[in-house]
N, CA, C and O of each residue as an XYZ file, in Angstrom:
568
protein
N      -3.656    -21.794    -18.972
C      -3.649    -20.777    -18.211
C      -1.984    -20.558    -18.286
O      -1.396    -21.626    -18.456
N      -1.386    -19.751    -18.222
C      -0.094    -19.045    -18.026
C       0.594    -19.497    -16.663
O      -0.071    -19.704    -15.649
N       1.967    -19.634    -16.716
C       2.202    -20.039    -15.351
C       3.446    -18.887    -15.674
O       4.194    -18.762    -16.643
N       3.302    -18.100    -14.380
C       4.319    -17.383    -13.941
C       5.492    -17.507    -13.182
O       5.098    -18.178    -12.228
N       6.799    -17.262    -12.984
C       7.477    -17.409    -12.200
C       7.730    -16.081    -11.171
O       7.672    -14.941    -11.633
N       8.019    -16.334     -9.711
C       8.163    -14.960     -9.400
C       8.870    -15.353     -8.113
O       8.723    -16.384     -7.456
N       9.695    -14.278     -7.884
C      11.018    -14.223     -6.548
C      10.028    -13.812     -5.618
O       8.971    -13.256     -5.913
N      10.547    -14.209     -4.112
C      10.462    -13.760     -3.096
C      11.166    -14.168     -1.909
O      11.700    -15.277     -1.883
N      11.230    -13.286     -0.793
C      11.723    -14.133      0.342
C      11.178    -15.648      0.713
O      10.029    -15.918      0.363
N      11.765    -16.400      1.238
C      11.845    -17.796      1.541
C      10.699    -17.534      2.780
O       9.793    -18.368      2.783
N      10.636    -16.614      3.698
C       9.683    -16.159      5.020
C       8.333    -15.961      4.782
O       7.429    -16.165      5.592
N       8.175    -15.370      3.123
C       6.852    -14.534      2.816
C       6.290    -15.761      2.142
O       5.075    -15.959      2.180
N       7.130    -16.622      1.510
C       6.307    -18.040      0.613
C       5.970    -19.044      1.483
O       5.010    -19.764      1.208
N       6.876    -19.285      2.925
C       6.494    -19.992      4.057
C       4.898    -19.024      4.661
O       3.818    -19.600      4.795
N       5.000    -18.265      4.806
C       3.813    -17.243      5.004
C       2.571    -17.625      4.005
O       1.506    -18.012      4.487
N       2.737    -17.514      2.757
C       1.799    -17.696      1.971
C       0.937    -19.038      2.000
O      -0.270    -19.128      2.226
N       2.020    -20.258      1.664
C       1.543    -21.570      2.032
C       0.905    -22.012      3.029
O       0.044    -22.885      2.916
N       1.352    -21.292      4.509
C       0.823    -21.414      5.999
C      -0.830    -20.956      5.509
O      -1.725    -21.791      5.389
N      -1.017    -19.459      5.261
C      -1.927    -18.790      4.741
C      -3.424    -19.979      3.914
O      -4.538    -20.362      4.270
N      -2.511    -20.155      2.680
C      -3.243    -21.254      2.029
C      -3.751    -22.490      2.562
O      -4.838    -22.923      2.180
N      -3.119    -23.034      3.331
C      -3.321    -24.625      4.100
C      -4.406    -23.899      4.800
O      -5.540    -24.344      4.627
N      -4.251    -22.798      5.606
C      -5.196    -22.734      7.014
C      -6.632    -22.033      6.313
O      -7.645    -22.530      6.806
N      -6.890    -21.033      5.316
C      -7.787    -20.828      4.582
C      -8.229    -21.510      3.611
O      -9.020    -20.930      2.868
N      -7.940    -22.662      3.362
C      -8.543    -23.822      2.506
C      -8.326    -23.734      0.868
O      -9.102    -24.264      0.073
N      -7.215    -23.025      0.508
C      -7.055    -22.390     -0.635
C      -6.630    -23.795     -0.950
O      -6.241    -24.579     -0.085
N      -6.748    -24.157     -2.589
C      -5.912    -25.587     -3.188
C      -4.158    -25.345     -3.270
O      -3.350    -26.273     -3.233
N      -3.883    -24.227     -3.361
C      -2.534    -23.826     -3.271
C      -2.186    -22.708     -3.329
O      -2.989    -21.775     -3.330
N      -0.650    -22.533     -3.404
C      -0.216    -20.821     -3.375
C      -0.849    -19.850     -4.994
O      -1.051    -18.646     -5.153
N      -0.999    -20.999     -5.929
C      -1.117    -19.804     -6.847
C      -2.662    -19.359     -7.007
O      -2.980    -18.453     -7.777
N      -3.347    -19.878     -6.428
C      -4.795    -19.589     -6.334
C      -4.898    -18.362     -5.414
O      -5.601    -17.403     -5.732
N      -4.008    -18.405     -3.971
C      -3.805    -17.368     -3.509
C      -2.971    -15.901     -3.852
O      -2.958    -14.851     -3.210
N      -2.277    -16.273     -5.144
C      -1.733    -15.361     -5.759
C      -3.021    -14.524     -6.357
O      -3.436    -13.389     -6.124
N      -3.510    -15.666     -7.303
C      -4.568    -14.720     -8.129
C      -5.645    -14.205     -7.524
O      -6.225    -13.286     -8.103
N      -6.120    -14.656     -6.297
C      -6.779    -13.655     -5.686
C      -6.113    -12.238     -5.324
O      -6.669    -11.169     -5.572
N      -5.344    -12.310     -4.946
C      -4.522    -11.343     -4.414
C      -4.632    -10.516     -5.406
O      -5.386     -9.543     -5.435
N      -3.721    -10.946     -6.448
C      -4.040     -9.939     -7.478
C      -4.851     -9.162     -7.818
O      -4.633     -7.952     -7.872
N      -6.320     -9.899     -8.212
C      -7.736     -9.509     -8.156
C      -7.943     -8.181     -6.928
O      -8.364     -7.040     -7.121
N      -7.564     -8.703     -5.885
C      -7.666     -7.576     -5.193
C      -7.108     -6.196     -5.338
O      -7.622     -5.078     -5.374
N      -5.941     -6.627     -5.405
C      -4.765     -5.464     -5.856
C      -5.338     -4.576     -6.859
O      -5.709     -3.446     -6.541
N      -5.453     -5.106     -8.293
C      -5.749     -4.483     -9.292
C      -7.087     -3.699     -8.815
O      -7.148     -2.522     -9.171
N      -8.189     -4.222     -8.034
C      -9.641     -3.789     -8.159
C      -9.594     -2.426     -6.856
O     -10.631     -1.790     -6.669
N      -8.786     -2.214     -6.334
C      -9.445     -2.000     -5.019
C      -9.201     -0.658     -5.506
O     -10.044      0.044     -4.946
N      -8.519      0.022     -6.222
C      -8.657      1.344     -6.836
C      -9.505      2.069     -8.118
O      -9.582      3.201     -8.595
N     -10.195      0.508     -8.432
C     -11.544      1.042     -9.548
C     -12.853      1.085     -9.034
O     -13.923      0.891     -9.611
N     -12.522      1.471     -7.434
C     -14.202      1.986     -7.324
C     -14.747      3.235     -7.370
O     -14.446      4.215     -6.688
N     -15.913      3.082     -8.576
C     -16.186      4.011     -9.259
C     -17.128      5.073     -8.084
O     -17.826      6.033     -8.412
N     -16.956      4.695     -7.041
C     -17.513      5.808     -6.421
C     -16.627      6.963     -5.938
O     -17.047      8.060     -5.570
N     -15.728      6.689     -5.973
C     -14.155      7.659     -5.435
C     -13.678      8.153     -6.906
O     -12.651      8.818     -6.768
N     -14.056      8.061     -8.224
C     -13.583      8.593     -9.131
C     -14.132     10.334     -9.255
O     -15.099     10.629     -8.553
N     -13.701     11.101     -9.866
C     -13.846     12.337     -9.569
C     -14.587     13.254     -8.304
O     -15.521     14.056     -8.325
N     -13.835     12.811     -7.355
C     -14.571     13.179     -6.376
C     -12.908     13.567     -5.498
O     -11.873     12.967     -5.790
N     -12.989     14.778     -4.315
C     -11.582     15.331     -3.889
C     -11.425     14.059     -2.793
O     -12.491     13.599     -2.384
N     -10.475     13.598     -2.404
C     -10.435     12.503     -1.510
C      -9.150     12.704     -0.500
O      -8.220     13.442     -0.826
N      -9.162     12.203      0.378
C      -7.815     12.271      1.567
C      -7.150     10.894      1.404
O      -7.849      9.903      1.195
N      -6.047     10.829      1.479
C      -5.429      9.602      1.647
C      -4.725      9.447      2.751
O      -4.347     10.538      3.178
N      -4.249      8.172      3.662
C      -3.493      8.336      4.593
C      -2.506      7.085      4.437
O      -3.050      6.018      4.723
N      -1.174      6.998      4.043
C      -0.604      6.033      4.187
C       0.677      5.758      4.985
O       1.604      6.568      4.950
N       0.752      4.475      5.800
C       1.827      4.205      6.817
C       2.298      3.067      6.082
O       1.797      2.112      5.489
N       3.682      3.604      6.388
C       4.902      2.546      5.804
C       5.471      2.240      7.187
O       5.527      3.001      8.152
N       5.912      0.886      7.084
C       6.944      0.596      8.209
C       8.243      0.143      7.931
O       8.275     -0.744      7.079
N       9.051      0.402      8.278
C      10.602     -0.515      7.476
C      11.905     -0.188      8.633
O      11.926      0.708      9.477
N      12.915     -1.195      8.363
C      13.393     -1.488      9.541
C      14.618     -0.080      9.640
O      15.093      0.610      8.738
N      14.741     -0.065     10.475
C      15.961      1.728     11.254
C      16.825      1.499     10.021
O      16.768      2.317      9.103
N      17.685      0.352      9.938
C      18.911      0.093      9.244
C      18.643      0.204      8.173
O      19.701      0.369      7.566
N      17.622      0.221      7.340
C      17.439      0.611      5.935
C      17.369      2.068      5.414
O      16.410      2.825      5.258
N      18.121      2.151      5.291
C      18.455      3.888      5.041
C      18.029      3.906      3.537
O      17.906      5.029      3.049
N      17.760      2.722      2.647
C      17.348      3.615      1.488
C      16.130      3.430      0.837
O      15.753      3.825     -0.266
N      15.456      2.629      1.872
C      13.569      2.889      2.134
C      13.391      4.146      2.435
O      12.634      4.844      1.762
N      14.132      4.670      3.601
C      13.773      6.476      4.054
C      14.337      7.326      3.285
O      13.900      8.477      3.316
N      15.474      6.994      2.370
C      15.628      8.108      1.467
C      14.689      7.960     -0.035
O      14.637      8.791     -0.942
N      14.040      6.724      0.038
C      12.890      6.830     -1.364
C      11.766      7.605     -0.840
O      11.164      8.388     -1.575
N      11.362      7.392      0.714
C      10.145      7.887      1.174
C      10.377      9.278      0.922
O       9.483     10.020      0.514
N      11.930      9.778      1.227
C      12.217     11.471      0.767
C      12.047     11.709     -0.158
O      11.593     12.834     -0.364
N      12.238     11.034     -1.015
C      12.006     11.190     -2.411
C      11.325     11.563     -3.191
O      11.513     12.278     -4.175
N       9.777     10.705     -2.462
C       8.558     10.304     -3.026
C       7.601     11.634     -2.587
O       6.629     12.144     -3.145
N       8.277     11.944     -1.405
C       7.586     13.211     -0.426
C       7.512     14.409     -1.317
O       6.535     15.140     -1.482
N       8.806     14.505     -1.918
C       9.603     15.626     -2.970
C       8.755     15.670     -4.069
O       8.310     16.743     -4.475
N       8.437     14.393     -4.694
C       8.211     14.037     -5.915
C       6.734     14.461     -6.176
O       6.452     15.058     -7.215
N       5.691     14.126     -5.143
C       4.248     14.266     -4.792
C       4.296     15.407     -3.847
O       3.675     15.268     -2.793
N       4.959     16.551     -4.066
C       4.927     18.073     -2.911
C       3.254     18.462     -3.157
O       2.655     18.974     -2.211
N       2.549     18.213     -4.407
C       1.596     18.684     -4.401
C       0.235     17.942     -4.133
O      -0.919     18.372     -4.127
N       0.716     16.763     -3.928
C      -0.460     15.865     -3.402
C      -0.178     15.363     -1.769
O      -1.135     15.040     -1.065
N       1.338     15.332     -1.210
C       1.628     15.377      0.253
C       1.304     16.449      0.878
O       2.090     17.396      0.876
N      -0.024     16.532      1.600
C      -0.328     17.444      2.682
C       0.195     17.566      3.614
O       0.035     18.659      4.157
N       1.076     16.564      4.302
C       1.719     16.235      5.471
C       2.150     15.160      5.333
O       1.701     14.288      4.589
N       3.448     15.068      6.323
C       4.334     13.574      6.363
C       5.065     13.572      7.504
O       5.896     14.463      7.681
N       4.872     12.610      8.409
C       5.626     12.422      9.836
C       6.335     11.072      9.798
O       5.805     10.006      9.487
N       7.668     11.271     10.174
C       8.530     10.228     10.561
C       8.610      9.863     11.627
O       9.341     10.588     12.302
N       8.236      9.129     12.091
C       8.588      8.068     13.700
C       9.527      6.872     13.862
O       9.689      5.894     13.132
N       9.927      7.114     14.664
C      10.847      5.964     15.535
C       9.709      4.900     16.286
O       8.902      5.225     17.157
N       9.874      3.675     15.744
C       8.761      2.558     16.286
C       9.398      1.534     16.847
O       9.710      0.532     16.204
N       9.757      1.767     18.642
C      10.466      0.579     19.085
C      12.204      0.836     18.822
O      12.695      1.955     18.672
N      12.940     -0.387     18.807
C      14.575     -0.107     18.800
C      14.919     -0.272     17.217
O      15.905      0.167     16.624
N      14.170     -0.793     16.860
C      14.394     -1.396     15.350
C      13.483     -1.213     13.924
O      13.474     -1.900     12.902
N      12.805     -0.127     14.254
C      11.898      0.599     13.361
C      11.711      1.755     12.884
O      11.951      2.736     13.588
N      11.196      1.910     11.452
C      10.780      3.375     11.448
C       9.364      3.322     10.927
O       8.870      2.348     10.359
N       8.833      4.336     11.150
C       7.087      4.649     10.509
C       7.192      5.700      9.762
O       7.703      6.678     10.310
N       6.821      5.824      8.517
C       6.491      6.899      7.416
C       4.755      7.160      7.339
O       4.021      6.351      6.773
N       4.283      8.318      7.949
C       3.070      8.532      7.608
C       2.767      9.720      6.637
O       2.944     10.891      6.973
N       2.284      9.327      5.368
C       1.628     10.455      4.649
C       0.208     10.866      4.795
O      -0.539     10.015      5.278
N      -0.310     12.037      4.459
C      -1.399     12.654      4.614
C      -1.779     12.732      3.398
O      -1.737     13.955      3.270
N      -2.072     12.397      2.546
C      -2.398     13.069      0.809
C      -3.797     13.809      0.836
O      -4.578     13.755      1.787
N      -4.006     14.515     -0.353
C      -4.856     15.245     -0.845
C      -5.097     15.480     -2.087
O      -4.586     16.534     -2.464
N      -5.865     14.725     -3.138
C      -5.916     14.389     -4.210
C      -7.113     13.835     -5.020
O      -8.255     13.838     -4.562
N      -6.810     13.378     -6.196
C      -7.800     12.414     -6.740
C      -7.112     10.953     -6.559
O      -6.064     10.584     -6.029
N      -8.001     10.392     -7.128
C      -7.827      8.791     -7.158
C      -6.903      8.524     -7.540
O      -6.072      7.918     -6.865
N      -6.657      8.994     -9.150
C      -5.404      8.381     -9.670
C      -3.769      8.742     -9.363
O      -2.700      8.242     -9.713
N      -4.198      9.962     -8.459
C      -2.548     10.483     -7.972
C      -2.116      9.757     -6.683
O      -0.984      9.581     -6.231
N      -3.981      9.179     -5.956
C      -3.399      9.094     -5.014
C      -2.643      7.061     -5.249
O      -1.658      6.515     -4.752
N      -3.542      6.636     -6.055
C      -3.326      5.637     -6.358
C      -1.949      5.056     -6.684
O      -1.351      4.036     -6.342
N      -1.648      6.200     -7.555
C       0.114      5.990     -8.458
C       0.789      6.168     -7.008
O       1.764      5.428     -6.874
N       0.478      7.041     -5.798
C       1.809      6.969     -5.090
C       1.565      5.827     -4.072
O       2.625      5.305     -3.727
N       0.679      5.401     -3.609
C       0.543      4.118     -3.203
C       1.394      2.887     -3.914
O       2.130      2.124     -3.288
N       1.193      2.848     -5.106
C       1.693      2.098     -5.879
C       3.026      2.040     -5.573
O       3.659      1.130     -5.037
N       3.498      3.451     -6.098
C       5.252      3.764     -5.759
C       5.535      3.595     -4.492
O       6.544      2.891     -4.526
N       5.208      3.854     -3.091
C       5.418      3.135     -2.015
C       5.297      1.558     -1.840
O       5.949      1.053     -0.926
N       4.697      0.938     -2.456
C       4.345     -0.413     -2.115
C       5.142     -1.144     -3.379
O       5.036     -2.368     -3.463
N       5.863     -0.496     -4.272
C       6.990     -1.205     -5.040
C       8.540     -0.858     -4.337
O       9.631     -1.338     -4.642
N       8.230      0.074     -3.371
C       9.677      0.016     -2.463
C      10.014     -0.995     -1.740
O       9.286     -1.480     -0.875
N      11.295     -1.452     -2.071
C      12.114     -2.670     -1.817
C      12.267     -2.070     -0.498
O      12.329     -0.868     -0.239
N      12.339     -3.415      0.592
C      12.693     -3.670      1.826
C      11.604     -3.077      2.571
O      11.717     -3.157      3.794
N      10.235     -2.309      1.965
C       9.139     -2.026      2.949
C       8.652     -3.145      3.921
O       8.088     -4.000      3.239
N       8.644     -3.447      5.115
C       8.206     -4.365      5.989
C       6.267     -4.444      5.815
O       5.728     -5.417      5.287
N       5.616     -3.467      6.262
C       3.978     -3.020      5.605
C       4.198     -1.738      4.951
O       5.152     -0.965      4.860
N       2.917     -1.771      4.495
C       2.215     -0.795      3.688
C       0.568     -0.824      3.950
O      -0.248     -1.552      3.386
N       0.300      0.266      5.057
C      -1.350      0.200      5.021
C      -1.789      1.498      4.600
O      -1.191      2.520      4.934
N      -3.031      1.491      3.727
C      -3.479      2.861      3.495
C      -4.983      2.583      3.657
O      -5.492      1.470      3.789
N      -5.637      3.814      3.625
C      -7.005      4.033      3.397
C      -7.533      5.371      2.716
O      -6.877      6.408      2.821
N      -8.597      5.330      2.096
C      -9.003      6.536      0.918
C     -10.266      7.367      1.271
O     -11.247      6.840      0.747
N     -10.515      8.235      1.822
C     -11.791      8.579      1.938
C     -12.216      9.805      1.084
O     -11.293     10.472      0.616
N     -13.627     10.232      0.791
C     -13.923     11.374      0.161
C     -13.864     12.368      1.010
O     -14.098     12.084      2.185
N     -13.591     13.574      0.719
C     -13.977     14.843      1.431
C     -14.632     15.740      0.758
O     -14.564     16.921      1.096
N     -15.497     15.275     -0.477
C     -15.996     16.440     -0.974
C     -17.616     17.025     -0.424
O     -18.102     17.113      0.704
N     -17.992     17.260     -1.387
C     -19.432     17.771     -0.646
C     -20.785     16.570     -0.787
O     -21.830     16.588     -0.137
N     -20.420     15.680     -1.723
C     -21.193     14.620     -1.743
C     -21.696     13.770     -0.453
O     -22.846     13.469     -0.132
N     -20.458     13.482      0.183
C     -20.975     13.041      1.330
C     -19.722     12.000      1.662
O     -19.194     11.568      0.638
N     -19.273     11.621      2.644
C     -18.233     10.487      2.793
C     -19.018      8.914      2.819
O     -20.119      8.630      3.291
N     -18.049      8.061      2.153
C     -18.400      6.654      2.185
C     -18.119      6.324      3.310
O     -17.274      6.937      3.962
N     -18.931      5.029      3.882
C     -18.496      4.135      4.926
C     -17.049      2.827      4.319
O     -16.899      2.442      3.159
N     -16.510      2.566      5.094
C     -15.728      1.396      4.553
C     -16.367      0.487      4.548
O     -17.288      0.310      5.345
N     -15.944     -0.524      3.408
C     -16.628     -1.592      3.026
C     -18.154     -1.175      1.804
O     -18.773     -2.111      1.297
N     -18.400     -0.246      1.615
C     -19.150      0.306      0.825
C     -18.692      0.099     -0.875
O     -19.373      0.611     -1.764
């Protein structure tokens, strides 16, 4: 097995180690392998291919970090054909929330979510994808 070195904030690594211990993993490598498999597989659902989809992406970031907000603005414009709606909202005293409503295909939504996730200094990124075509909706977990 190949050994890989990654960089991450100490706080995140502490959370990974704590998670591994609480959930019976043999170590952080096992956690990262499972996380990688899940991330790579989440947009490979054959039931979503070639369908009209709606995606909802929520991003939380620090109010003081204007680079994240600037990146969100650039992505909104870069994907104007995919982004049906976008809301920016202040949450508490220190955070901003960016909400994107997307309409398009699986590949475009997947690429957009990947670019959001790759944005440095986001605190959380959450999303959901549902079909909106005539084949009928899927339920979560299907």
